[in-house]
N, C-alpha and C positions, 0 to 999 in steps of 0.2 A: 618461531612461533606462529602458529596459523590461528588467524582469528575470524577469519571468514564466517564459521558457523553463528557469530554474533548477529549475521544479517537476518537470519530468522526470527530473532527476538526483537530484534529493532523494527521488523516488519509487522510483527505481532501488536508490539506498543502503537505504532501508526495506524494499523487497523482498528484498535481501542479507542485512541485519544485523538485522530486526525479531527474529528469532527467536532471536537472541544478546544481546537485551535492548536493542536502539536503540529509542528512540522520538523521533519528531519531532512537534512542535508548531507549528503555524503560525498567525500572530495578525495578519491582514491589518491595515492601517492606512491612512488617506487624508490623512495630514498630509505627505504628499511627492509634490508635483505633481497632486494629486487623482488617483493612480491607482487607488484602491479607491472608485470613487465609486457603485457597484452596492450593493444591499441585500445584507444577509447571504446571503440566499437565492441571489441572483445570484451572489455570489462562489463560494459552495459548488458552484453549476451550472457555473460556468466552469472551476472546478478539477477536478470529474469528467469532463464533456464534454471538456475539451481536453487532461488530463492522466491522467486515472484515477487520482486520488489515493486512497489508502487510508490515510493518516495524518490526524490531527484538524486540521481547519481550524476555528479558533473564529471569534466575532464580532468584528467591526471593534473595534479599541481605539485609544487614544491611546499612543504610545510617549514622548513628549516632553511639556515643558509642565506646567503646574498640574493638567491632568485626566489625565497619565500614569497609566497600570495600575501598581499596586504591583509586579507581576511585573518591568517594566521599570524601576521606581525600583530595585529591588534589583539588577537586572542592571548599570544603569548606574553604580552606587555602588560598585562594585569597587574598592579602591585602586592596585591595579596599572594602571600607566599603559596598559598595552596592552589592557585587560579594560573599563575605566569609561569614563565620558565619555558626551555625548549619541549619540544614534542620528541618522546622517548620513542614512539612506535606507532604503526597503525593502529587504527581504532582508538585513539585518545577521545574523549566524547566531551563536548561544552554543553552546558544547559545555559541557554541565553532567553533572558525574559523578552516580554513584548517592545519593551523600550531598548533592545539591543545591549541592556547590561548582562555581563556575564555573571552567572549566579553561583555554578557549580562547574568543576571539572573532574572528570573520572579517566582514569589511567586505562590503558588497554585491556587489562586482565579483569577489568570490573565488568560484570554481565548486564547487558542493558536491563534486564528484570530487575535488578537492584536500582535502577533507577527511577523506575515507576512511580514509588511513593512521591519522591521529589517531584516528577513531573505534575503529577496530579495535584500536588498542593500549589505550585507553581499557577496552573491553570485555574484552580479556584479562587485565586487571590486576584485574579484579573477583573 
């Protein structure tokens, strides 16, 4: 499952809503079908050349297992059934409010465009 084209829509959301407070943080992970095999520098270049990303793309991390990054341990430990649980694939997306509370979780197949209304609503509530 190749989901890299979602970067285009994520960038559009970032361009439209960054000035209103939206931050997008991308964390590449090579635990799913070895889709992020390149070095951190190669991943950065891929994102810049192909999608012109202006939001942060961090170094590769593990999002599951005993070496999972603490951020993902937090995100997946949420008690609400629709928020917590293991990461099934790259491009799982989390909407987090200004206080660090996880508001929604979106599975990989959810296109970022579909999240736009939820983001707008959250930004307007601050």
